[in-house]
C-alpha positions in Angstrom: 51.1 89.6 -8.7 52.9 86.7 -7.1 53.3 83.5 -9.1 50.8 80.8 -8.1 51.6 77.2 -7.4 49.3 74.4 -6.2 50.6 74.5 -2.6 50.0 78.2 -2.3 47.0 79.1 -4.5 43.5 79.0 -3.3 40.6 78.2 -5.5 39.0 81.5 -4.7 42.2 83.3 -5.8 42.3 81.4 -9.1 38.7 82.2 -9.8 39.3 85.9 -9.0 42.3 86.0 -11.3 40.4 84.4 -14.2 37.5 86.8 -13.6 39.8 89.8 -13.5 41.5 88.7 -16.7 38.1 88.5 -18.5 36.9 91.8 -17.1 40.0 93.7 -18.1 39.4 92.6 -21.7 35.6 93.1 -21.6 35.1 89.4 -22.5 32.3 88.8 -20.0 29.9 89.7 -22.8 31.0 86.6 -24.7 31.1 84.3 -21.7 27.6 82.8 -21.7 27.4 79.3 -20.2 26.8 77.8 -23.7 30.0 79.4 -25.1 32.1 78.6 -22.1 31.0 74.9 -22.0 31.8 74.7 -25.7 35.2 76.3 -25.3 35.9 73.9 -22.4 35.1 70.9 -24.6 37.3 72.3 -27.4 40.2 72.8 -25.0 39.7 69.3 -23.5 39.9 67.9 -27.1 43.1 69.8 -27.7 44.5 68.2 -24.5 43.4 64.7 -25.6 45.1 65.3 -29.0 48.5 65.0 -27.4 47.7 61.4 -26.4 45.8 60.3 -29.5 46.7 56.7 -30.6 49.1 56.3 -27.7 48.9 53.2 -25.5 48.3 53.8 -21.8 52.0 53.2 -21.2 53.1 55.5 -24.0 50.8 58.2 -22.8 52.7 58.3 -19.5 55.9 58.8 -21.5 54.3 61.6 -23.6 53.3 63.4 -20.4 56.9 63.3 -19.2 58.5 64.5 -22.4 59.9 68.0 -21.7 58.7 69.6 -25.0 55.3 68.0 -25.0 54.9 68.5 -21.3 54.9 72.3 -21.8 52.2 72.1 -24.5 50.2 69.7 -22.4 50.5 72.1 -19.4 49.1 74.9 -21.6 46.2 72.9 -22.7 45.4 71.8 -19.1 45.6 75.5 -18.1 43.1 76.3 -20.8 40.7 73.6 -19.6 40.9 74.8 -16.0 40.6 78.5 -16.9 37.4 77.8 -18.9 36.0 75.7 -16.1 36.7 78.4 -13.5 35.2 81.1 -15.7 32.1 78.8 -16.2 31.9 78.7 -12.4 32.2 82.5 -12.2 29.5 83.1 -14.8 27.1 80.6 -13.4 27.8 81.3 -9.7 28.7 77.7 -9.0 30.8 77.0 -6.0 33.5 74.7 -7.4 34.7 73.3 -4.0 31.1 72.5 -2.9 30.3 70.9 -6.3 33.4 68.7 -6.0 32.6 67.8 -2.5 29.0 66.8 -3.4 30.2 64.8 -6.4 32.9 63.0 -4.5 30.3 62.0 -1.9 27.9 60.8 -4.6 30.8 58.9 -6.3 31.7 57.3 -3.0 28.2 55.8 -2.8 28.3 54.6 -6.4 31.8 53.2 -6.2 32.2 51.7 -2.7 35.8 50.8 -2.0 35.0 47.1 -1.4 33.4 46.8 -4.9 35.4 49.3 -6.9 39.0 48.9 -5.8 41.2 48.1 -8.8 38.3 47.9 -11.2 37.4 50.2 -14.1 33.8 49.2 -14.6 30.9 51.7 -14.4 29.1 51.6 -11.1 26.1 49.8 -12.7 28.5 46.9 -13.6 30.1 46.5 -10.1 
């Protein structure tokens, strides 16, 4: 298999590789939506752990540190893998879900109200 990179990989290819990996190991039996959502949350927490107690500025430095960056990359990969396998198991179309959510967010956070602000849409 050719190595994947953001400019060359499709979402469909990533989902197919994740599914093939799970099938080769007979792991689909363990991949109920409940279990995958919990694994996704656990991996997201492991990603967050790298930035615990850091200021926003320090967190940017942490993300650029060569040694830490490799570990952060691995945790991000775990998060995305579980998210893609969740989509595989539930039959959700990730691209369509993102498109719908971005459209909903655009209505909640119109540029003229939200630009440069971090408040929730109910506070704009």
